[in-house]
C-alpha positions in Angstrom: 0.0 0.0 0.0 2.9 2.3 0.8 4.3 1.8 -2.7 0.9 2.4 -4.4 0.2 5.6 -2.4 3.6 7.2 -2.9 3.9 6.3 -6.6 0.4 7.5 -7.4 1.2 10.8 -5.8 4.4 11.1 -7.9 2.4 10.0 -11.0 0.0 12.9 -10.4 2.8 15.4 -10.1 4.5 14.4 -13.4 1.2 14.0 -15.2 0.7 17.8 -14.6 4.0 18.5 -16.2 2.7 17.3 -19.6 -1.1 17.1 -19.5 -1.3 20.9 -19.9 0.4 20.8 -23.3 -2.6 19.2 -25.0 -5.0 21.8 -23.5 -3.0 24.9 -24.5 -4.9 25.6 -27.7 -8.2 25.5 -25.9 -6.8 27.8 -23.1 -5.6 30.2 -25.7 -9.0 30.4 -27.3 -11.2 30.5 -24.2 -8.9 32.7 -22.1 -7.9 35.0 -25.0 -4.2 34.9 -24.3 -1.1 34.8 -26.5 2.0 32.5 -26.6 3.5 34.4 -23.6 0.5 33.6 -21.4 0.7 29.9 -22.4 4.4 29.8 -21.5 3.6 31.2 -18.0 0.9 28.7 -17.5 3.4 25.9 -18.0 6.5 27.5 -16.4 4.8 28.9 -13.3 4.3 25.3 -12.2 7.6 23.8 -13.3 9.6 26.7 -11.8 8.2 26.3 -8.3 8.7 22.5 -8.5 12.3 22.9 -9.6 13.3 25.5 -7.0 11.5 24.0 -4.0 12.1 20.3 -4.6 15.2 20.0 -2.5 13.9 22.1 0.3 10.7 19.9 0.3 12.8 16.9 0.9 14.5 18.5 3.9 11.0 19.6 5.2 9.9 16.0 5.0 12.9 14.6 6.9 12.7 17.2 9.6 8.9 17.5 10.2 7.6 14.1 9.2 7.5 12.5 5.8 3.9 11.4 6.1 2.8 14.9 7.3 4.6 16.7 4.5 3.4 14.2 1.9 -0.3 14.6 2.9 0.1 18.3 3.2 1.5 18.5 -0.3 -1.3 16.3 -1.7 -3.9 18.6 0.0 -2.3 21.8 -1.4 -1.9 20.2 -4.8 -5.6 19.1 -4.9 -7.0 22.4 -3.7 -4.8 24.2 -6.2 -6.1 22.0 -9.0 -9.6 23.0 -8.1 -8.5 26.7 -8.2 -7.0 26.2 -11.7 -10.2 24.5 -13.0 -12.3 27.5 -11.8 -9.9 30.2 -13.0 -11.8 32.9 -14.9 -8.6 34.5 -16.4 -5.0 33.7 -17.2 -3.8 35.6 -14.1 -5.9 33.3 -11.8 -4.8 30.2 -13.7 -1.1 31.2 -13.3 -1.7 31.8 -9.5 -3.3 28.4 -9.2 -0.3 26.8 -11.1 2.1 28.5 -8.6 0.1 26.9 -5.7 0.2 23.6 -7.5 3.9 23.8 -7.8 4.3 24.4 -4.1 2.2 21.3 -3.3 4.1 19.2 -5.8 7.4 20.3 -4.4 6.3 19.0 -1.0 4.7 15.7 -2.0 7.2 14.6 -4.6 10.3 14.4 -2.4 8.3 13.3 0.6 7.0 10.3 -1.4 10.5 9.2 -2.2 11.6 9.8 1.4 8.8 7.5 2.6 9.9 4.8 0.2 13.6 5.1 1.2 12.8 5.0 4.9 10.6 1.9 4.4 13.4 0.1 2.5 16.6 -0.1 4.6 18.0 -2.9 2.5 19.9 -1.4 -0.5 18.5 -3.9 -3.0 14.9 -3.2 -1.9 15.6 0.5 -2.0 16.9 0.4 -5.6 13.8 -1.5 -6.7 11.5 0.9 -5.0 13.3 3.9 -6.5 13.1 2.2 -9.9 9.3 1.8 -9.6 9.0 5.4 -8.3 11.0 6.7 -11.3 8.9 4.5 -13.6 5.7 6.2 -12.5 7.4 9.5 -13.1 8.1 8.6 -16.7 4.6 7.1 -17.1 3.0 10.3 -15.9 5.0 12.4 -18.3 4.2 9.9 -21.1 0.4 9.7 -20.8 -0.2 13.4 -20.1 -0.5 14.6 -23.7 -3.0 11.9 -24.7 -5.1 12.2 -21.5 -5.1 16.0 -21.9 -6.3 15.8 -25.4 -9.2 13.5 -24.6 -10.3 15.4 -21.5 -10.0 18.8 -23.2 -12.0 17.8 -26.2 -14.8 16.2 -24.2 -15.1 18.5 -21.2 -12.9 21.6 -21.9 -9.5 22.5 -20.4 -10.7 22.8 -16.8 -11.1 19.0 -16.8 -7.4 18.4 -16.9 -7.1 20.0 -13.4 -10.4 18.8 -12.0 -9.4 15.1 -12.6 -6.8 15.6 -9.8 -9.6 16.0 -7.3 -10.7 12.4 -6.9 -7.1 11.2 -7.0 -6.1 13.6 -4.3 -9.0 12.7 -2.1 -8.3 9.0 -2.3 -4.6 9.6 -1.6 -5.5 11.7 1.5 -7.9 9.1 2.9 -5.8 6.0 2.2 -2.5 7.7 3.1 -3.8 9.0 6.4 -4.6 5.4 7.4 -1.9 3.3 5.8 1.3 5.5 6.0 3.5 5.4 9.0 5.1 8.7 10.2 8.9 8.7 9.9 11.4 11.4 10.3 15.1 12.0 10.5 16.0 13.8 13.8 19.5 14.6 12.4 18.2 16.2 9.2 19.9 19.5 8.3 18.3 22.9 8.8 16.2 24.4 6.1 18.3 26.5 3.7 16.1 29.5 3.6 18.7 31.9 1.9 19.5 29.3 -0.8 15.9 28.6 -1.5 14.9 32.2 -1.8 17.9 33.1 -4.0 17.4 30.1 -6.3 13.7 31.0 -6.9 14.4 34.6 -7.5 17.4 33.9 -9.7 15.9 31.4 -12.0 12.6 33.2 -11.9 14.3 36.4 -13.1 16.0 34.6 -16.0 12.7 32.9 -16.9 10.9 36.3 -16.9 13.4 37.8 -19.3 13.2 34.8 -21.7 9.4 34.7 -21.8 8.7 38.4 -21.9 11.7 39.4 -24.0 9.9 38.7 -27.3 6.9 40.8 -26.4 8.6 43.7 -24.6 11.7 43.8 -26.6 15.1 42.2 -25.8 16.9 45.5 -25.2 14.2 47.2 -23.1 15.4 48.2 -19.5 13.0 45.7 -17.8 14.3 42.7 -19.8 18.0 43.7 -19.5 17.4 44.3 -15.8 15.8 40.9 -15.3 18.7 39.1 -17.0 21.2 41.1 -14.9 19.3 40.4 -11.7 19.1 36.7 -12.6 22.9 36.4 -13.1 23.6 38.3 -9.9 21.1 36.3 -7.8 22.4 32.9 -9.1 26.0 34.0 -8.4 24.8 35.0 -4.9 23.1 31.6 -4.5 26.3 29.7 -5.4 28.3 31.9 -3.0 25.9 31.2 -0.2 25.8 27.5 -0.9 29.6 27.3 -0.9 29.8 28.9 2.6 26.9 27.1 4.4 27.6 24.1 6.5 24.3 22.4 5.4 23.4 23.8 1.9 20.4 22.7 -0.1 22.8 22.0 -3.0 26.1 20.6 -1.8 28.5 21.9 -4.4 31.3 19.4 -3.6 29.2 16.7 -5.2 29.9 18.2 -8.6 33.6 17.4 -8.2 32.5 13.9 -9.2 32.6 13.8 -13.0 29.9 11.2 -13.3 27.6 13.3 -11.1 28.3 16.6 -13.0 28.0 15.1 -16.5 24.8 13.2 -15.7 23.1 16.3 -14.2 24.2 18.4 -17.1 22.7 15.9 -19.5 19.5 15.8 -17.4 19.1 19.6 -17.8 19.2 19.1 -21.6 16.7 16.3 -21.4 14.3 18.5 -19.5 15.0 21.4 -21.9 14.5 19.5 -25.1 11.7 17.2 -24.1 9.5 19.7 -22.2 10.4 22.6 -24.5 9.4 20.6 -27.7 6.4 18.9 -26.2 5.0 22.3 -25.3 4.5 22.8 -29.1 3.3 19.3 -30.2 -0.4 19.9 -29.8 -0.1 23.5 -31.1 1.6 22.2 -34.2 -1.2 19.7 -35.0 -4.0 22.2 -34.1 -2.6 25.5 -35.6 -0.4 24.2 -38.4 -2.2 21.1 -39.6 -5.7 22.0 -38.6 -6.4 19.0 -36.3 -9.0 19.0 -33.5 -7.8 19.0 -29.9 -8.8 15.4 -29.5 -7.1 14.3 -32.7 -4.0 16.3 -31.8 -3.8 14.5 -28.4 -4.1 11.2 -30.1 -1.5 12.2 -32.8 1.1 12.7 -30.0 0.6 9.1 -28.9 3.8 7.8 -30.5 5.8 9.9 -28.0 3.9 8.4 -25.1 4.1 4.8 -26.5 7.8 5.2 -27.1 8.4 6.2 -23.5 6.0 3.7 -22.0 7.4 0.7 -23.9 11.1 1.6 -23.6 11.4 3.1 -20.1 11.1 -0.2 -18.2 14.1 -1.5 -20.2 16.3 1.5 -19.9 17.7 0.7 -16.5 18.4 -2.9 -17.5 20.2 -1.8 -20.7 22.3 0.6 -18.6 23.2 -2.2 -16.2 24.3 -4.4 -19.0 26.0 -1.9 -21.4 26.9 1.0 -19.1 25.4 4.5 -18.6 27.5 6.1 -21.4 26.3 3.8 -24.2 22.6 3.9 -23.4 22.4 7.6 -22.6 24.4 8.6 -25.6 22.3 6.4 -27.9 19.1 7.8 -26.4 20.2 11.4 -26.8 21.3 10.8 -30.4 17.9 9.2 -31.2 16.0 12.0 -29.6 18.1 14.7 -31.3 17.7 13.1 -34.7 13.9 12.8 -34.1 13.7 16.5 -33.2 15.7 17.5 -36.3 13.3 15.4 -38.4 10.4 17.2 -36.8 12.0 20.5 -37.7 11.3 19.7 -41.4 7.6 18.9 -41.2 5.1 21.3 -42.7 1.3 21.9 -42.9 1.0 19.5 -45.8 3.1 16.7 -44.4 1.0 13.6 -44.0 0.7 12.0 -40.6 2.3 8.9 -42.0 5.5 10.8 -42.3 5.2 12.5 -38.9 4.3 9.7 -36.4 7.6 7.9 -36.6 9.5 11.1 -35.9 7.5 11.5 -32.6 8.2 7.9 -31.8 11.9 8.3 -32.2 11.8 11.3 -29.9 9.9 9.4 -27.2 12.1 6.3 -27.5 15.3 8.4 -27.3 14.3 10.3 -24.2 13.0 7.1 -22.6 16.5 5.7 -22.8 18.0 8.6 -20.9 15.8 9.4 -17.9 16.3 6.3 -15.6 20.0 5.8 -16.5 20.9 9.5 -15.8 19.2 9.3 -12.4 21.0 6.0 -11.8 24.3 7.5 -12.8 23.9 10.4 -10.4 23.1 8.1 -7.5 26.0 5.8 -8.3 28.4 8.8 -8.3 27.8 9.5 -4.6 28.0 7.6 -1.4 25.0 5.3 -0.5 24.0 7.8 2.3 23.6 10.5 -0.3 21.5 8.5 -2.8 18.3 10.3 -1.9 19.9 13.7 -2.3 21.4 12.7 -5.6 18.0 11.6 -6.9 16.5 14.9 -5.8 19.1 16.9 -7.5 18.6 14.9 -10.7 14.9 15.6 -10.6 15.6 19.3 -9.9 18.0 19.6 -12.9 15.4 18.0 -15.2 12.8 20.5 -14.0 15.2 23.5 -14.4 15.8 22.3 -17.9 12.1 22.1 -18.5 11.6 25.7 -17.3 14.4 26.9 -19.6 13.1 24.8 -22.5 9.7 26.3 -22.6 11.1 29.8 -22.1 13.9 29.6 -24.7 12.1 27.6 -27.4 9.1 29.9 -27.0 11.5 32.8 -27.4 12.8 31.3 -30.6 9.2 31.0 -32.0 8.3 34.5 -30.9 11.4 36.0 -32.4 10.8 34.3 -35.8 7.2 35.6 -35.8 8.4 39.1 -34.9 10.7 39.0 -37.9 7.8 38.2 -40.1 8.0 34.4 -40.3 4.9 32.2 -39.8 4.1 30.2 -36.7 5.0 27.1 -38.7 8.5 28.5 -39.5 9.0 29.4 -35.9 8.1 25.9 -34.8 10.6 24.4 -37.3 13.3 26.6 -35.9 12.5 25.6 -32.3 12.6 21.9 -33.1 15.8 22.2 -35.0 17.4 24.1 -32.1 16.3 21.5 -29.6 17.6 18.7 -31.8 21.0 20.4 -32.3 21.4 20.9 -28.6 20.4 17.3 -27.9 22.8 15.9 -30.4 25.6 18.1 -29.1 24.9 16.7 -25.6 25.0 13.1 -27.0 28.6 13.9 -28.1 29.3 15.3 -24.7 28.1 12.2 -22.8 29.8 9.9 -25.3 33.1 11.6 -24.4 32.7 12.2 -20.7 30.0 10.0 -19.1 31.9 7.4 -17.2 30.8 3.8 -17.7 29.0 2.1 -14.8 30.7 -0.8 -13.1 29.7 -4.1 -14.8 27.2 -6.2 -12.9 29.6 -9.1 -12.4 32.3 -6.9 -10.8 29.7 -5.2 -8.7 28.7 -8.6 -7.3 32.3 -9.5 -6.5 33.1 -6.2 -4.8 29.9 -5.0 -3.2 29.7 -1.4 -1.9 29.2 -0.9 1.8 25.5 -0.8 2.5 24.0 2.5 3.6 23.3 2.9 7.3 19.5 3.5 7.5 18.3 6.8 8.8 17.2 6.7 12.4 13.5 7.2 12.1 10.8 7.6 14.6 7.6 5.8 13.8 4.2 6.4 15.4 4.3 3.0 17.1 7.7 3.7 18.6 6.4 7.1 19.8 3.4 5.5 21.6 5.6 2.9 23.2 8.0 5.5 24.6 5.1 7.4 26.1 4.0 4.4 28.2 
């Protein structure tokens, strides 16, 4: 039951990362907004998740994993209702911000609950694998589910569907989950959290608003300048704190640094390009929203079919081979998408989407595994959290940057179709360049046979306090 509750919560969080994409054309029509508004609808959520994810994990360890998980579910569920009832873009963005806060609490708390319940390393690895699998599944089914719900009920349905899931998680979780905490968890890194949100938020503002306001206007130049200064201040603070939210010494490990760098690109290219999939089919090829959602199905199928095997392939052939092959496939698929037009038949489009989904499916689990292998067993949870954070940061930048590419082309007189082609080509080129990077620098994992002969020292489990122990001590 623990596994079901925690994985379903994570599924709901990742579903919201991609389900919105299918509903964007309907939001644009009914809320009378432009591309900039659509970018904020997506990035307001992803930005908060990215910047609060690590702090959410510390909150869970300090104040109780069950408590933080259920609080996150409650906030996320209420925020979903707010989004579904939003009468304007401003209200919808506010609801998305609240959703991001809830997701940043429940996602790391769900992983912490699993890790605390699985002190044996082998069991812990299996649990993390299932948890990561639900993450990929949520990302994969989002576009199709969003297309169906939006066509039948309208865009509010993609948020309202979270209400029954959230209520079930609250009822079942309150009864079945045991409270655990880590009394020696570090203090909350408030300065680091605030600086990271403001820094990345300032850069995102400049990237999204630059096309509409002008790249050389004082407010845009000021936002970029503020972003750089705030991120520099964040790195300075993190380097000096005894318990930082982002331990910079971890990046001295090449495997850790390279895997997280590649994960940024995966988030950038996958989320940035998928932001436009439904818009391409609706606005360029004239499909209905339902048909557009179904037309993106090859991406989802590629991820659902390939994701379960990605970890096994990495264990057999090494992280470098699998990740590099995945990035190369995804990059080639995106480049191929950059050549499609309004009159391109779907028979010549679907396989390109399938290649993109298959390629990215080969990267997600191995990159997380590489980050975890690069650190000590005690730091595995932190490494997984950082890997998720880097993917989300990439997603924020992907939607902002590729949206800026489309907007800039349109400002220069090009059509929306031409802007999309440029965005897909840019995402593909960056992904292919990263494939070369990982091929050269991503260290191979230790072969399974050698790992069996020279096992790593098992991690000492956290000292956790359960509700049963607490009641025993009170007697």
